[in-house]
C-alpha positions in Angstrom: -8.8 6.1 3.7 -12.6 6.5 2.6 -13.2 2.9 3.0 -12.2 3.0 6.4 -14.1 5.9 7.3 -16.9 3.7 5.6 -16.5 1.0 8.2 -16.1 3.1 10.9 -19.6 4.4 10.4 -21.0 1.2 10.1 -19.4 0.7 13.4 -20.8 3.7 14.6 -24.2 2.8 13.9 -24.0 -0.6 15.1 -22.9 0.8 18.7 -25.6 3.1 19.1 -28.4 0.2 17.7 -26.6 -2.1 20.3 -26.5 0.6 23.2 -30.5 1.3 22.5 -31.2 -2.3 22.5 -29.5 -2.7 25.9 -31.4 -0.6 27.4 -34.5 -3.1 27.7 -34.7 -6.3 29.3 -36.4 -8.3 26.7 -34.9 -11.5 25.5 -35.6 -10.8 21.8 -33.5 -7.6 22.0 -30.1 -9.6 23.5 -30.8 -12.1 21.1 -30.8 -9.7 18.2 -27.8 -7.8 19.6 -25.8 -10.9 20.0 -26.5 -12.1 16.6 -25.1 -8.9 15.3 -22.0 -8.8 17.2 -21.5 -12.5 16.0 -22.1 -11.1 12.4 -19.6 -8.2 12.8 -16.9 -10.6 14.5 -17.3 -13.0 11.4 -16.8 -10.3 9.1 -13.7 -9.0 10.3 -11.8 -12.5 11.4 -10.9 -13.1 7.4 -8.9 -9.9 7.5 -7.1 -10.7 10.6 -6.4 -14.1 9.4 -4.9 -12.9 6.2 -2.6 -10.6 8.0 -1.2 -13.3 10.2 -0.1 -15.2 6.9 1.5 -12.2 5.6 3.6 -11.6 9.4 4.5 -15.1 9.0 5.7 -15.4 5.3 7.7 -11.6 6.0 9.3 -13.2 8.9 10.0 -16.6 7.1 11.5 -14.8 4.0 13.8 -12.3 6.4 15.0 -15.5 8.1 15.6 -17.3 4.8 17.4 -14.4 3.2 19.8 -13.8 6.4 20.9 -17.3 6.0 21.3 -17.3 2.4 24.9 -16.0 1.9 26.2 -19.1 3.8 24.4 -21.9 1.7 25.1 -23.7 -1.1 22.8 -23.4 -3.9 21.6 -27.0 -3.4 20.7 -26.5 0.1 19.1 -23.0 -0.9 17.0 -25.0 -3.1 16.1 -27.4 -0.5 15.6 -24.7 2.1 12.8 -22.7 0.1 11.2 -25.8 -0.8 10.8 -27.0 2.6 9.5 -23.8 3.9 7.3 -23.2 1.1 5.6 -26.4 1.7 4.9 -25.4 5.2 3.4 -22.3 4.2 1.2 -24.1 2.2 0.1 -26.2 4.9 -0.7 -23.4 6.9 -2.4 -21.2 4.3 -4.7 -24.5 4.2 -5.2 -24.4 7.7 -6.1 -20.6 7.6 -8.7 -21.1 4.9 -10.3 -23.5 6.9 -10.8 -21.1 9.6 -11.9 -18.5 7.5 -14.8 -21.0 6.0 -15.6 -22.0 9.7 -16.2 -18.0 10.4 -17.9 -17.7 7.2 -20.4 -20.6 8.8 -20.9 -19.0 11.6 -21.8 -15.7 10.5 -24.4 -17.5 8.5 -25.5 -19.2 12.1 -26.1 -15.5 13.4 -27.5 -14.2 10.5 -30.4 -17.1 10.8 -30.4 -16.5 14.5 -31.5 -13.2 13.9 -34.4 -14.2 11.8 -35.5 -16.4 14.4 -35.2 -13.8 17.2 -38.1 -12.3 15.3 -40.3 -14.8 14.5 -42.7 -17.5 16.0 -42.7 -19.6 13.0 -39.6 -21.8 11.8 -40.4 -21.2 8.2 -37.4 -23.2 7.0 -35.1 -21.1 9.4 -34.2 -23.9 11.7 -33.3 -26.2 8.6 -30.7 -24.0 7.6 -29.1 -23.8 11.6 -29.2 -27.3 11.6 -26.9 -27.4 8.0 -24.9 -24.7 9.2 -23.9 -26.7 12.5 -23.8 -29.7 10.3 -21.1 -28.2 7.9 -19.4 -26.5 11.0 -19.3 -30.4 12.2 -17.7 -31.3 8.9 -14.8 -28.7 9.2 -13.7 -28.7 12.9 -12.0 -31.6 13.3 -9.3 -30.2 10.8 -8.9 -27.2 12.5 -8.6 -28.9 15.9 -6.3 -31.1 14.4 -4.3 -28.9 13.1 -0.7 -26.7 14.8 0.1 -23.7 14.3 4.2 -23.7 14.0 3.9 -26.8 16.5 1.3 -25.4 18.7 -1.7 -27.8 18.5 -5.2 -25.6 18.2 -6.7 -28.4 20.3 -4.4 -27.5 23.9 -6.0 -23.5 23.6 -9.4 -25.2 23.5 -11.7 -24.8 26.7 -13.2 -27.2 28.1 -17.2 -27.6 27.3 -20.2 -27.2 29.6 -23.6 -28.5 29.9 -26.2 -25.9 29.3 -29.0 -25.2 31.0 -31.1 -23.7 28.7 -33.5 -20.9 29.9 -37.4 -20.7 29.1 -38.3 -18.5 26.4 -41.5 -16.8 25.0 -40.4 -17.7 21.6 -40.5 -21.5 21.2 -38.6 -21.5 17.9 -35.4 -19.9 19.4 -35.9 -22.0 22.8 -35.7 -25.0 20.9 -33.2 -23.8 18.5 -30.7 -23.4 21.7 -31.8 -27.0 23.3 -30.9 -28.4 20.2 -27.6 -26.3 18.7 -26.5 -24.3 21.9 -24.0 -26.3 23.0 -22.5 -27.2 19.5 -22.4 -23.4 18.4 -20.7 -23.3 21.8 -18.2 -25.6 21.0 -17.6 -24.1 17.6 -16.9 -20.7 19.2 -14.7 -22.3 21.6 -12.5 -23.4 18.6 -12.7 -20.3 16.7 -11.2 -18.5 19.9 -8.6 -21.3 20.3 -7.5 -21.3 16.5 -7.3 -17.4 17.1 -5.5 -17.7 20.2 -2.9 -20.0 18.4 -2.6 -17.7 15.4 -2.0 -14.6 18.2 1.3 -16.5 19.4 2.4 -16.7 16.2 1.7 -13.5 14.8 3.4 -12.2 18.1 6.6 -14.1 17.5 6.9 -13.7 13.7 6.6 -9.8 14.2 9.4 -10.3 17.2 11.6 -11.6 14.2 10.9 -9.0 12.0 11.6 -6.6 14.8 14.8 -8.3 15.8 16.4 -8.6 12.1 15.2 -5.2 10.4 15.3 -3.0 13.6 17.5 -4.4 16.7 20.2 -6.5 14.6 21.3 -2.8 13.0 20.8 -0.7 16.4 23.1 -3.5 17.9 25.8 -3.5 15.1 26.0 0.4 14.9 26.4 0.4 18.5 29.0 -2.1 18.9 30.8 -1.3 15.6 33.9 1.1 15.4 32.0 3.8 13.3 30.2 7.0 14.7 26.5 6.3 15.5 23.8 7.2 13.3 22.0 10.1 13.9 18.8 8.5 14.5 19.8 5.8 16.7 17.6 6.8 19.1 14.9 6.8 16.9 15.6 3.7 15.9 16.0 2.3 19.4 12.4 3.7 20.6 10.5 2.5 17.4 11.8 -1.1 18.0 10.2 -1.1 22.2 7.2 0.9 20.1 6.9 -2.0 17.9 6.8 -4.7 20.3 3.9 -2.5 22.2 1.6 -2.7 19.2 2.0 -6.6 19.7 -0.6 -6.4 22.2 -3.4 -5.6 19.6 -2.7 -9.7 18.3 -5.1 -10.5 21.0 -8.2 -8.7 20.1 -9.4 -11.3 17.7 -9.2 -13.9 20.4 -10.7 -11.7 23.0 -13.3 -11.2 21.0 -14.1 -14.7 20.2 -13.6 -15.6 23.7 -16.1 -12.7 24.7 -18.7 -14.0 22.2 -18.6 -17.5 23.6 -19.2 -16.3 27.1 -22.0 -14.1 25.9 -23.6 -16.8 24.1 -23.6 -19.4 26.5 -25.1 -16.7 29.5 -27.9 -15.7 27.0 -28.9 -19.0 26.4 -29.4 -19.6 30.2 -31.1 -16.3 30.5 -27.9 -14.5 32.6 -26.8 -12.0 30.2 -27.3 -8.7 31.2 -26.5 -5.6 29.3 -23.5 -4.4 30.8 -21.6 -7.9 29.5 -23.2 -7.5 26.2 -21.5 -3.6 26.2 -18.4 -5.1 26.7 -18.9 -7.8 23.7 -20.1 -5.0 21.7 -16.8 -2.9 22.5 -14.5 -5.8 21.7 -15.7 -6.8 18.7 -15.6 -3.1 17.5 -12.2 -3.1 18.0 -11.7 -6.4 15.6 -13.7 -4.5 13.2 -11.3 -1.1 13.4 -8.5 -3.5 13.0 -9.8 -5.2 10.1 -10.3 -1.7 8.6 -6.7 -0.8 9.3 -5.5 -3.8 7.8 -7.4 -3.4 4.6 -6.3 0.1 4.2 -2.9 -0.9 4.4 -3.1 -3.4 1.9 
């Protein structure tokens, strides 16, 4: 619980700082807060991705366990090995996506540095290197599928950025040279997290079906008396389904970060839109803290 409180405190400080900066019209403040949102987003994505894998393994194990008694030993061995291999492949995709998020974090850290200086001093060399590494990693993620759903199907179309004039020449050059590349990487994160969201909902639904709904159904249609908590179990099943909505938080935060990035590059980012991004990222940070606390 202490760790949760600590993370929540960090989020509170971040939000207050963002609100203060958003009251100013200076582009530097907006860039700094946008970068802070990007860093907080990237810091929270790994926990969300890890949770998706836990849900996938849990759902897979329940399905295997349910079918086990009807299978021969030979079939059991083959079935388990086949499913383990699929999970290993999924883990590889998720690891790539976590590395992708960490590279985005590095980029936004460098962006904060650019924001407050007129001298490149090697910072743009770092951003160039980060974008190059993102470009090396992206094709594998783009070509991957989450339970048969191609991540590429979730990628939103790219746009031609018309970069605005900035007093900070280094920042203007950075946006000119790498603004569109970062937009594409953010779109890829959004797409991957959208595919993972759909899979998390499906995996959670399998878990609820096997562990809650099936026993409820069997108790009702059976000849024996209904357990005293039968209604409570039904309520729990429906409430669990409502909780699935939280799985959209990461994809929504990624999408909002991408939209804010494009708006900032073109100097059409207003404080209200930036504040909405801060709120979405805060929700993701809180979800990540909750996941970590439950480990």
